[in-house]
C-alpha beads as a LAMMPS data file, in Angstrom:
LAMMPS data file: protein, C-alpha beads

353 atoms
352 bonds

1 atom types
1 bond types

-500.0 500.0 xlo xhi
-500.0 500.0 ylo yhi
-500.0 500.0 zlo zhi

Masses

1 110.0

Atoms # bond

1 1 1 -263.193 -120.617 -329.956
2 1 1 -262.129 -116.977 -329.639
3 1 1 -260.810 -115.054 -332.593
4 1 1 -257.196 -114.087 -331.953
5 1 1 -255.806 -110.756 -333.088
6 1 1 -253.442 -112.358 -335.587
7 1 1 -256.384 -114.287 -337.109
8 1 1 -258.072 -111.119 -338.410
9 1 1 -258.358 -110.866 -342.169
10 1 1 -256.706 -107.971 -343.983
11 1 1 -260.124 -106.309 -344.273
12 1 1 -260.564 -106.548 -340.494
13 1 1 -257.172 -105.002 -339.910
14 1 1 -257.965 -102.074 -342.182
15 1 1 -261.412 -101.617 -340.654
16 1 1 -260.156 -101.147 -337.117
17 1 1 -258.089 -97.970 -337.527
18 1 1 -259.700 -96.385 -340.569
19 1 1 -263.480 -96.628 -340.338
20 1 1 -264.175 -93.399 -338.457
21 1 1 -267.547 -91.685 -338.113
22 1 1 -268.532 -88.349 -336.632
23 1 1 -271.060 -88.612 -333.848
24 1 1 -274.679 -87.686 -334.508
25 1 1 -274.784 -83.835 -334.401
26 1 1 -277.582 -83.670 -331.808
27 1 1 -275.864 -86.104 -329.453
28 1 1 -272.564 -84.372 -330.042
29 1 1 -274.043 -80.993 -329.131
30 1 1 -275.298 -82.340 -325.813
31 1 1 -271.974 -84.005 -325.050
32 1 1 -270.042 -80.813 -325.748
33 1 1 -272.254 -79.029 -323.235
34 1 1 -271.644 -81.645 -320.543
35 1 1 -267.976 -82.440 -321.223
36 1 1 -266.274 -79.055 -321.365
37 1 1 -262.749 -80.258 -322.174
38 1 1 -263.535 -81.290 -325.743
39 1 1 -264.315 -78.425 -328.127
40 1 1 -264.651 -79.954 -331.608
41 1 1 -266.697 -83.102 -331.090
42 1 1 -266.528 -86.849 -330.707
43 1 1 -265.991 -89.729 -333.102
44 1 1 -266.714 -93.452 -333.203
45 1 1 -264.156 -95.885 -334.599
46 1 1 -264.743 -99.253 -336.241
47 1 1 -267.700 -101.624 -336.131
48 1 1 -267.680 -101.583 -332.344
49 1 1 -267.919 -97.766 -332.381
50 1 1 -265.082 -97.001 -329.972
51 1 1 -265.753 -93.543 -328.582
52 1 1 -263.047 -90.840 -328.650
53 1 1 -262.482 -87.088 -328.855
54 1 1 -261.988 -85.752 -332.356
55 1 1 -258.161 -85.689 -332.167
56 1 1 -257.991 -89.488 -332.110
57 1 1 -258.952 -89.622 -335.797
58 1 1 -255.403 -88.518 -336.626
59 1 1 -253.701 -91.136 -334.442
60 1 1 -255.679 -94.386 -334.638
61 1 1 -253.516 -95.710 -337.482
62 1 1 -250.365 -94.738 -335.590
63 1 1 -251.467 -96.779 -332.576
64 1 1 -252.458 -99.788 -334.653
65 1 1 -249.186 -99.768 -336.620
66 1 1 -246.951 -99.067 -333.620
67 1 1 -243.898 -101.367 -333.533
68 1 1 -244.003 -103.629 -330.487
69 1 1 -240.768 -104.960 -329.003
70 1 1 -240.481 -108.417 -327.404
71 1 1 -239.237 -106.947 -324.112
72 1 1 -242.030 -104.353 -323.787
73 1 1 -244.296 -104.441 -320.747
74 1 1 -247.827 -103.205 -321.450
75 1 1 -250.695 -102.470 -319.102
76 1 1 -254.073 -102.342 -320.863
77 1 1 -257.215 -101.271 -319.010
78 1 1 -260.475 -99.444 -319.251
79 1 1 -259.884 -96.279 -317.170
80 1 1 -260.180 -96.493 -313.383
81 1 1 -259.540 -100.217 -313.156
82 1 1 -256.532 -100.144 -310.846
83 1 1 -254.156 -99.037 -313.574
84 1 1 -251.914 -96.712 -311.561
85 1 1 -251.193 -98.998 -308.622
86 1 1 -250.463 -101.893 -310.981
87 1 1 -248.117 -99.737 -313.057
88 1 1 -246.101 -98.914 -309.952
89 1 1 -246.133 -102.560 -308.883
90 1 1 -244.890 -103.797 -312.268
91 1 1 -242.224 -101.117 -312.636
92 1 1 -240.770 -101.821 -309.200
93 1 1 -240.725 -105.598 -309.708
94 1 1 -238.847 -105.215 -312.982
95 1 1 -236.470 -102.539 -311.659
96 1 1 -235.079 -104.356 -308.642
97 1 1 -237.487 -102.622 -306.228
98 1 1 -235.711 -99.318 -306.822
99 1 1 -237.882 -97.130 -304.575
100 1 1 -235.417 -94.247 -304.735
101 1 1 -235.670 -93.833 -308.510
102 1 1 -239.413 -94.404 -308.342
103 1 1 -239.729 -91.509 -305.910
104 1 1 -237.574 -89.183 -308.035
105 1 1 -239.108 -89.836 -311.463
106 1 1 -242.872 -89.650 -311.831
107 1 1 -244.823 -92.694 -312.902
108 1 1 -246.054 -90.695 -315.904
109 1 1 -242.439 -90.503 -317.105
110 1 1 -241.496 -94.061 -316.182
111 1 1 -244.599 -95.595 -317.727
112 1 1 -245.643 -93.462 -320.758
113 1 1 -249.359 -93.218 -321.525
114 1 1 -249.594 -94.084 -325.221
115 1 1 -252.514 -91.861 -326.214
116 1 1 -251.946 -89.022 -323.736
117 1 1 -251.227 -86.348 -326.355
118 1 1 -254.628 -86.966 -327.995
119 1 1 -256.511 -85.902 -324.887
120 1 1 -255.567 -82.219 -324.925
121 1 1 -257.736 -80.260 -327.344
122 1 1 -255.733 -77.373 -328.901
123 1 1 -258.114 -74.778 -327.448
124 1 1 -257.864 -76.267 -323.963
125 1 1 -254.078 -76.515 -324.273
126 1 1 -253.964 -72.834 -325.268
127 1 1 -255.968 -71.970 -322.167
128 1 1 -253.555 -73.932 -319.981
129 1 1 -250.606 -72.155 -321.570
130 1 1 -252.215 -68.787 -320.908
131 1 1 -252.896 -69.739 -317.279
132 1 1 -249.227 -70.676 -316.858
133 1 1 -247.661 -67.924 -318.935
134 1 1 -245.794 -66.547 -315.912
135 1 1 -244.522 -69.980 -314.842
136 1 1 -241.746 -70.944 -317.234
137 1 1 -241.325 -74.600 -316.202
138 1 1 -245.064 -75.247 -316.187
139 1 1 -245.348 -73.604 -319.602
140 1 1 -242.680 -75.918 -321.034
141 1 1 -244.318 -79.000 -319.558
142 1 1 -247.715 -78.129 -321.023
143 1 1 -246.201 -77.610 -324.474
144 1 1 -244.562 -81.016 -324.163
145 1 1 -247.936 -82.656 -323.586
146 1 1 -248.777 -82.164 -327.263
147 1 1 -245.795 -84.240 -328.402
148 1 1 -246.389 -87.737 -329.760
149 1 1 -245.925 -90.399 -327.106
150 1 1 -245.476 -93.016 -329.831
151 1 1 -242.552 -91.050 -331.280
152 1 1 -241.023 -90.850 -327.812
153 1 1 -241.464 -94.602 -327.321
154 1 1 -239.891 -95.304 -330.712
155 1 1 -236.777 -93.416 -329.643
156 1 1 -236.356 -95.177 -326.304
157 1 1 -233.379 -97.524 -326.037
158 1 1 -234.176 -99.024 -322.642
159 1 1 -236.963 -101.455 -321.844
160 1 1 -240.327 -99.793 -322.420
161 1 1 -243.211 -99.738 -319.970
162 1 1 -246.368 -98.705 -321.843
163 1 1 -249.796 -97.776 -320.507
164 1 1 -252.891 -97.616 -322.680
165 1 1 -256.667 -97.547 -322.306
166 1 1 -257.135 -98.563 -325.939
167 1 1 -258.933 -101.865 -326.545
168 1 1 -256.955 -104.780 -327.933
169 1 1 -258.469 -104.469 -331.403
170 1 1 -257.074 -100.946 -331.822
171 1 1 -253.614 -101.901 -330.568
172 1 1 -250.852 -103.422 -332.728
173 1 1 -252.063 -106.681 -334.249
174 1 1 -248.999 -108.614 -333.045
175 1 1 -249.178 -107.384 -329.441
176 1 1 -250.137 -110.815 -328.124
177 1 1 -247.786 -112.792 -330.351
178 1 1 -244.471 -110.917 -330.364
179 1 1 -243.505 -112.080 -326.875
180 1 1 -243.916 -108.918 -324.807
181 1 1 -245.723 -108.958 -321.460
182 1 1 -249.324 -107.686 -321.401
183 1 1 -251.329 -107.214 -318.208
184 1 1 -255.046 -106.484 -318.468
185 1 1 -257.162 -105.433 -315.470
186 1 1 -260.967 -105.529 -315.346
187 1 1 -263.204 -103.905 -312.756
188 1 1 -266.923 -104.348 -312.145
189 1 1 -268.924 -101.682 -313.992
190 1 1 -270.724 -100.083 -311.040
191 1 1 -267.598 -99.249 -309.036
192 1 1 -265.738 -98.343 -312.194
193 1 1 -268.470 -95.951 -313.306
194 1 1 -268.408 -94.144 -309.939
195 1 1 -264.636 -93.776 -310.065
196 1 1 -264.715 -92.706 -313.721
197 1 1 -267.427 -90.157 -312.922
198 1 1 -265.156 -88.451 -310.380
199 1 1 -262.230 -88.761 -312.795
200 1 1 -264.208 -86.996 -315.525
201 1 1 -265.061 -84.204 -313.102
202 1 1 -261.478 -83.891 -311.859
203 1 1 -259.585 -83.804 -315.140
204 1 1 -260.377 -80.726 -317.170
205 1 1 -259.638 -82.435 -320.496
206 1 1 -262.948 -84.199 -319.800
207 1 1 -264.577 -81.414 -317.789
208 1 1 -267.793 -83.218 -316.877
209 1 1 -270.172 -80.943 -314.952
210 1 1 -273.325 -82.966 -314.319
211 1 1 -274.425 -85.497 -311.679
212 1 1 -273.760 -89.222 -311.458
213 1 1 -277.106 -90.441 -312.918
214 1 1 -276.392 -88.334 -316.020
215 1 1 -272.896 -89.793 -316.251
216 1 1 -274.276 -93.316 -315.885
217 1 1 -276.575 -92.723 -318.860
218 1 1 -273.585 -91.714 -320.968
219 1 1 -271.489 -94.604 -319.644
220 1 1 -274.141 -97.287 -320.191
221 1 1 -274.832 -95.949 -323.694
222 1 1 -271.140 -96.073 -324.675
223 1 1 -270.766 -92.294 -324.811
224 1 1 -267.681 -91.848 -322.619
225 1 1 -264.088 -91.932 -323.828
226 1 1 -262.719 -95.460 -324.435
227 1 1 -266.220 -96.991 -324.396
228 1 1 -267.858 -99.398 -325.039
229 1 1 -266.934 -100.868 -321.657
230 1 1 -268.212 -104.397 -322.323
231 1 1 -266.486 -104.772 -325.672
232 1 1 -263.256 -103.541 -324.088
233 1 1 -263.306 -106.185 -321.343
234 1 1 -264.697 -109.062 -323.404
235 1 1 -262.054 -108.645 -326.104
236 1 1 -259.401 -109.206 -323.450
237 1 1 -261.332 -111.951 -321.643
238 1 1 -261.419 -113.995 -324.858
239 1 1 -257.615 -113.828 -324.923
240 1 1 -256.998 -114.574 -321.252
241 1 1 -255.283 -117.888 -321.964
242 1 1 -252.491 -116.277 -323.925
243 1 1 -249.094 -117.166 -322.517
244 1 1 -247.874 -113.575 -322.502
245 1 1 -251.082 -111.965 -321.175
246 1 1 -252.195 -111.877 -317.543
247 1 1 -255.872 -111.046 -316.983
248 1 1 -256.570 -109.641 -313.508
249 1 1 -259.619 -108.412 -311.631
250 1 1 -259.360 -105.208 -309.640
251 1 1 -261.507 -106.771 -306.923
252 1 1 -258.859 -109.450 -306.282
253 1 1 -256.116 -106.829 -306.313
254 1 1 -258.053 -104.820 -303.755
255 1 1 -259.036 -107.754 -301.544
256 1 1 -255.637 -109.447 -301.356
257 1 1 -252.834 -107.204 -302.554
258 1 1 -250.047 -109.544 -301.423
259 1 1 -251.494 -112.471 -303.332
260 1 1 -251.852 -110.295 -306.430
261 1 1 -248.232 -109.150 -306.139
262 1 1 -247.119 -112.796 -306.040
263 1 1 -249.325 -113.577 -309.048
264 1 1 -247.801 -110.728 -311.042
265 1 1 -244.272 -111.663 -309.910
266 1 1 -244.801 -115.207 -311.199
267 1 1 -246.015 -113.850 -314.531
268 1 1 -243.065 -111.479 -314.886
269 1 1 -240.525 -114.033 -313.703
270 1 1 -238.987 -111.980 -310.876
271 1 1 -237.856 -113.574 -307.615
272 1 1 -238.095 -111.490 -304.464
273 1 1 -238.340 -112.742 -300.907
274 1 1 -241.522 -112.698 -298.870
275 1 1 -240.133 -109.852 -296.759
276 1 1 -239.350 -107.817 -299.869
277 1 1 -242.847 -108.395 -301.226
278 1 1 -244.348 -107.359 -297.882
279 1 1 -242.473 -104.047 -298.123
280 1 1 -243.792 -103.625 -301.651
281 1 1 -247.308 -104.336 -300.424
282 1 1 -246.972 -101.624 -297.798
283 1 1 -245.640 -99.187 -300.404
284 1 1 -248.732 -99.815 -302.545
285 1 1 -251.380 -99.581 -299.827
286 1 1 -253.909 -96.874 -300.604
287 1 1 -253.069 -94.550 -297.690
288 1 1 -249.379 -94.546 -298.618
289 1 1 -250.097 -94.444 -302.327
290 1 1 -252.323 -91.389 -302.034
291 1 1 -249.466 -89.452 -300.377
292 1 1 -246.881 -90.517 -302.987
293 1 1 -246.273 -87.484 -305.224
294 1 1 -244.572 -89.660 -307.842
295 1 1 -247.795 -91.538 -308.596
296 1 1 -250.644 -89.222 -307.563
297 1 1 -250.215 -86.759 -310.462
298 1 1 -249.770 -83.810 -308.105
299 1 1 -247.892 -81.997 -310.875
300 1 1 -251.036 -82.056 -313.008
301 1 1 -252.852 -80.164 -310.274
302 1 1 -250.082 -77.540 -310.317
303 1 1 -250.364 -77.259 -314.108
304 1 1 -254.117 -76.663 -313.898
305 1 1 -255.081 -79.941 -315.575
306 1 1 -257.073 -80.889 -312.481
307 1 1 -260.111 -79.032 -311.206
308 1 1 -258.953 -78.094 -307.722
309 1 1 -262.528 -78.219 -306.420
310 1 1 -262.806 -81.957 -307.123
311 1 1 -261.491 -85.061 -305.374
312 1 1 -257.892 -86.240 -305.789
313 1 1 -256.574 -88.481 -308.574
314 1 1 -255.994 -91.340 -306.103
315 1 1 -259.363 -91.676 -304.371
316 1 1 -260.694 -94.352 -302.018
317 1 1 -259.636 -97.496 -303.852
318 1 1 -262.563 -99.436 -302.406
319 1 1 -264.779 -102.185 -303.726
320 1 1 -268.517 -101.642 -303.304
321 1 1 -268.438 -97.830 -303.042
322 1 1 -271.035 -97.667 -305.804
323 1 1 -273.834 -98.706 -303.445
324 1 1 -274.303 -95.139 -302.225
325 1 1 -274.581 -93.764 -305.795
326 1 1 -277.427 -95.915 -307.116
327 1 1 -280.979 -95.333 -305.987
328 1 1 -283.537 -98.116 -306.449
329 1 1 -284.468 -97.178 -310.017
330 1 1 -280.907 -96.663 -311.203
331 1 1 -279.821 -99.872 -309.468
332 1 1 -282.419 -101.864 -311.398
333 1 1 -281.417 -100.276 -314.700
334 1 1 -277.771 -101.000 -313.995
335 1 1 -278.399 -104.614 -312.978
336 1 1 -280.532 -105.260 -316.069
337 1 1 -277.810 -103.744 -318.268
338 1 1 -275.131 -105.878 -316.634
339 1 1 -277.186 -109.061 -316.852
340 1 1 -277.862 -108.436 -320.531
341 1 1 -274.168 -108.177 -321.361
342 1 1 -273.019 -111.091 -319.215
343 1 1 -275.669 -113.649 -320.155
344 1 1 -273.795 -115.113 -323.139
345 1 1 -270.339 -115.045 -321.551
346 1 1 -268.450 -116.957 -318.862
347 1 1 -267.071 -113.719 -317.393
348 1 1 -267.757 -113.368 -313.667
349 1 1 -266.513 -110.600 -311.406
350 1 1 -265.112 -111.754 -308.044
351 1 1 -267.070 -109.111 -306.116
352 1 1 -270.104 -107.581 -307.721
353 1 1 -272.388 -105.718 -305.341

Bonds

1 1 1 2
2 1 2 3
3 1 3 4
4 1 4 5
5 1 5 6
6 1 6 7
7 1 7 8
8 1 8 9
9 1 9 10
10 1 10 11
11 1 11 12
12 1 12 13
13 1 13 14
14 1 14 15
15 1 15 16
16 1 16 17
17 1 17 18
18 1 18 19
19 1 19 20
20 1 20 21
21 1 21 22
22 1 22 23
23 1 23 24
24 1 24 25
25 1 25 26
26 1 26 27
27 1 27 28
28 1 28 29
29 1 29 30
30 1 30 31
31 1 31 32
32 1 32 33
33 1 33 34
34 1 34 35
35 1 35 36
36 1 36 37
37 1 37 38
38 1 38 39
39 1 39 40
40 1 40 41
41 1 41 42
42 1 42 43
43 1 43 44
44 1 44 45
45 1 45 46
46 1 46 47
47 1 47 48
48 1 48 49
49 1 49 50
50 1 50 51
51 1 51 52
52 1 52 53
53 1 53 54
54 1 54 55
55 1 55 56
56 1 56 57
57 1 57 58
58 1 58 59
59 1 59 60
60 1 60 61
61 1 61 62
62 1 62 63
63 1 63 64
64 1 64 65
65 1 65 66
66 1 66 67
67 1 67 68
68 1 68 69
69 1 69 70
70 1 70 71
71 1 71 72
72 1 72 73
73 1 73 74
74 1 74 75
75 1 75 76
76 1 76 77
77 1 77 78
78 1 78 79
79 1 79 80
80 1 80 81
81 1 81 82
82 1 82 83
83 1 83 84
84 1 84 85
85 1 85 86
86 1 86 87
87 1 87 88
88 1 88 89
89 1 89 90
90 1 90 91
91 1 91 92
92 1 92 93
93 1 93 94
94 1 94 95
95 1 95 96
96 1 96 97
97 1 97 98
98 1 98 99
99 1 99 100
100 1 100 101
101 1 101 102
102 1 102 103
103 1 103 104
104 1 104 105
105 1 105 106
106 1 106 107
107 1 107 108
108 1 108 109
109 1 109 110
110 1 110 111
111 1 111 112
112 1 112 113
113 1 113 114
114 1 114 115
115 1 115 116
116 1 116 117
117 1 117 118
118 1 118 119
119 1 119 120
120 1 120 121
121 1 121 122
122 1 122 123
123 1 123 124
124 1 124 125
125 1 125 126
126 1 126 127
127 1 127 128
128 1 128 129
129 1 129 130
130 1 130 131
131 1 131 132
132 1 132 133
133 1 133 134
134 1 134 135
135 1 135 136
136 1 136 137
137 1 137 138
138 1 138 139
139 1 139 140
140 1 140 141
141 1 141 142
142 1 142 143
143 1 143 144
144 1 144 145
145 1 145 146
146 1 146 147
147 1 147 148
148 1 148 149
149 1 149 150
150 1 150 151
151 1 151 152
152 1 152 153
153 1 153 154
154 1 154 155
155 1 155 156
156 1 156 157
157 1 157 158
158 1 158 159
159 1 159 160
160 1 160 161
161 1 161 162
162 1 162 163
163 1 163 164
164 1 164 165
165 1 165 166
166 1 166 167
167 1 167 168
168 1 168 169
169 1 169 170
170 1 170 171
171 1 171 172
172 1 172 173
173 1 173 174
174 1 174 175
175 1 175 176
176 1 176 177
177 1 177 178
178 1 178 179
179 1 179 180
180 1 180 181
181 1 181 182
182 1 182 183
183 1 183 184
184 1 184 185
185 1 185 186
186 1 186 187
187 1 187 188
188 1 188 189
189 1 189 190
190 1 190 191
191 1 191 192
192 1 192 193
193 1 193 194
194 1 194 195
195 1 195 196
196 1 196 197
197 1 197 198
198 1 198 199
199 1 199 200
200 1 200 201
201 1 201 202
202 1 202 203
203 1 203 204
204 1 204 205
205 1 205 206
206 1 206 207
207 1 207 208
208 1 208 209
209 1 209 210
210 1 210 211
211 1 211 212
212 1 212 213
213 1 213 214
214 1 214 215
215 1 215 216
216 1 216 217
217 1 217 218
218 1 218 219
219 1 219 220
220 1 220 221
221 1 221 222
222 1 222 223
223 1 223 224
224 1 224 225
225 1 225 226
226 1 226 227
227 1 227 228
228 1 228 229
229 1 229 230
230 1 230 231
231 1 231 232
232 1 232 233
233 1 233 234
234 1 234 235
235 1 235 236
236 1 236 237
237 1 237 238
238 1 238 239
239 1 239 240
240 1 240 241
241 1 241 242
242 1 242 243
243 1 243 244
244 1 244 245
245 1 245 246
246 1 246 247
247 1 247 248
248 1 248 249
249 1 249 250
250 1 250 251
251 1 251 252
252 1 252 253
253 1 253 254
254 1 254 255
255 1 255 256
256 1 256 257
257 1 257 258
258 1 258 259
259 1 259 260
260 1 260 261
261 1 261 262
262 1 262 263
263 1 263 264
264 1 264 265
265 1 265 266
266 1 266 267
267 1 267 268
268 1 268 269
269 1 269 270
270 1 270 271
271 1 271 272
272 1 272 273
273 1 273 274
274 1 274 275
275 1 275 276
276 1 276 277
277 1 277 278
278 1 278 279
279 1 279 280
280 1 280 281
281 1 281 282
282 1 282 283
283 1 283 284
284 1 284 285
285 1 285 286
286 1 286 287
287 1 287 288
288 1 288 289
289 1 289 290
290 1 290 291
291 1 291 292
292 1 292 293
293 1 293 294
294 1 294 295
295 1 295 296
296 1 296 297
297 1 297 298
298 1 298 299
299 1 299 300
300 1 300 301
301 1 301 302
302 1 302 303
303 1 303 304
304 1 304 305
305 1 305 306
306 1 306 307
307 1 307 308
308 1 308 309
309 1 309 310
310 1 310 311
311 1 311 312
312 1 312 313
313 1 313 314
314 1 314 315
315 1 315 316
316 1 316 317
317 1 317 318
318 1 318 319
319 1 319 320
320 1 320 321
321 1 321 322
322 1 322 323
323 1 323 324
324 1 324 325
325 1 325 326
326 1 326 327
327 1 327 328
328 1 328 329
329 1 329 330
330 1 330 331
331 1 331 332
332 1 332 333
333 1 333 334
334 1 334 335
335 1 335 336
336 1 336 337
337 1 337 338
338 1 338 339
339 1 339 340
340 1 340 341
341 1 341 342
342 1 342 343
343 1 343 344
344 1 344 345
345 1 345 346
346 1 346 347
347 1 347 348
348 1 348 349
349 1 349 350
350 1 350 351
351 1 351 352
352 1 352 353
């Protein structure tokens, strides 16, 4: 029987947000060379050693103690698991398919990213401000990125849509019992790692400069932000029978978008016609989605948060792209690693290779 979040003892609850360790100095030195966005160093949190930039040490308790509301709608994922497209899908279903408002207000504003302000190291933020010193609006927006998202969420009167990449054990302990809606998406580790590799190269707060095999070594050794990957997914998988949590696989979302939309509609309790859902499906298709400035974070490119020499935020959205990134030796290492972590679980990905 799985251990539910509200079954944790008081010691467990204290351990999650407050047991914080600095990374080994030698490993940290190497990471700082390869991930240029962080300047101070990395930490590991709790017994599972969740991996974060240094700034998270000041916010872990805030996340864990955040006050959940029964009408909240949360999306919880490891990065690059289909988060963005599912955010847009959920928001539109619960806002009467209001495409006009969705096009006018960015997804980042409509669906706040809980830990976003922790990602911008003060030195990197200062560099961004200097780069935008002659662009008043950009300058204001960059300054705003340092503001607490939790404080902003606390002040909201309307229904809250909340995105996070934090694992369940670092989120509020009553998240799965208070009655709010929680959607978790999992993606197979090979495709996810490829997508996350490009993401870490694109976004300068990460600033990864090396090749994919090097990134895979970090990823498979739990030395990328929000790792460990397996603990993240398995925590949620153990809770997948919760009435207010829907556990999805990215592969199913990718293979049959319409079916996934219907599945999510049933979970949320909305009732749109087949024709309306077909229009929503078309809106969410990758070619249309990539061109949608409200969801593709084009503003971040203008602010200098993206490396303009890298691929776009919305990439290919394909299953199986990883095949071209793994040579024979790396493929074997990856398969052995995956087999090791799946052998004592009943978790199976719909599409694996």
